N, C-alpha and C positions, 0 to 999 in steps of 0.2 A: 573580565568576560562580559559583564553587563554592557560595557561600552561597545564591544564587538556586535552584540545582538541589536543594540540601539542603532549602530551604524548600518547593519543589514536591513533593519526596518526602514530607516530613512532612505537608503538607496532604493529599496523596492518601491516605496511610496513615491519617490521622485521619478522613477522610471514609469510608474503608472500615471502620474500627474503631468508628465511631459505632453502626452497626447490627449488626456482627458481631465476634466475637473476632478478634484479629490473625492467627491461623493460617488463618482462613477467607479473609482478604484475600490471603494468599500462595497459597492454593489457587485463588482466583479468578484471580490473575495467571497461574498455571500453566494453568488452564483456557483462558484467553484465548490463550496461546501455542499450546496444542494445537489450538484452533479455528482459529487463523491458519494453521498448517501444513496442517491438514486441508482447509480451504477453498481454500488455495493449490493443493494437489495436485489437488483436484477441478476447479478452474478450468483448470489446465493440461491435465488429462486430457480435458475436455469440448470445448475449442475451440482452434483454431490461432491465434486472436486474443488469447490469454491474455497474452503479453508486453506488448501495447499496453494492454490493460485494466489490467494490473498497474501500469504506469507511470502511467496516468491515476488509479488509486485512490491511489497514493502521493502524486502531486501534489495531489490534492484534499484529502487529509488534512493535508498541510503548509500548504495555503492556508487551512485553518481557523484557523491561528494568526495570521492577518493582520488581526485586529480592530484598528481604528484607535485606540480608547481604550487598549487594551493596549499597542500599539506606542508610543504617545505616553508612556505611563507608563514603559516600559522605557528610552526615550530619555532621559527626565528623570533616572531613577535611575542609569543606567550611562554616559551620554555616547554620542556617535556611534560611536567606534571599538569600545568594548566591546559596544555594542548590536549592531553588525554581527556580531561574533564570537559573541555569544549566540544570535542568530537563526540563523546558520549551524549552530551546534552543535545547537540545537533541531530544525532541519530534518533534520540528519543522524541524530539519534536516532530520528525518526519514519520516515525513509526507509531506514535501515540494514536492518531485517528484510526489506523488500521487495527491496533490492539483493542481500542474501545469498541469498535464495531464488531470485531471478532468475538469479544466477550459477550456483547449484546446478543449476537446471533446464536452463539452456542448455549448460553445459560438462560436467557430470557425467552428466546423463540423456541428452543428445542427442549424446554423443561429440564435442563440440566444434563441431558443425555449427549455426551460427546460423540459416541459412536452410534451411528444410526442403525437400528435393527432393520434388517431386510427380510420381509416375508418371502416364502417360497414363490408365490405368484408374482412378486415384484422383482425377483432375481433376474429374470430374462430382460426386463426393461433396464435394470442397472447394468447388466452385462453389455447390452446394446449401447448404452450411454458411454461406457468405458471404451468400447471399440471405436465409436464415432469420435470421441474426444482425443484419445491417445494416438491411434494409428489408423483410424478409418477402417476400411474394409480389407486391409492387407492380410488379415488372418485368413479370410476366405480365399483370397488370391493366392496365398502361399500354401493353401491346403493344410494348415496346421491344426484344424479343428477335427 
């Protein structure tokens, strides 16, 4: 398995170094990490649905690795037991930044409160945010209120 991840690293660095010098590739990785943190902070600042979106984004990125031909190739190369370990490890590598930031956001930023308490005066703002985010103004258009 270690060889597989070494090969993935070498292929990625080769792909980056074809067009740019190696240090630019490392700067690109650093830029991606900074963009990840910045976009994550922005998402959590803008909406109360951020934890759910965050989990959805993480799951969608891990599901991109489920290409049938790729999985068949990995099963042939590694066998079933090592294939399962490899897939779990790959998914953990992708999901780990999301999990770390989610834990940071929930426990360190929110003082350990997982469920945000909504005061009565803030309820209207939360209700409006839910409408805008999920279905827009369709509730008013359908006269469901």
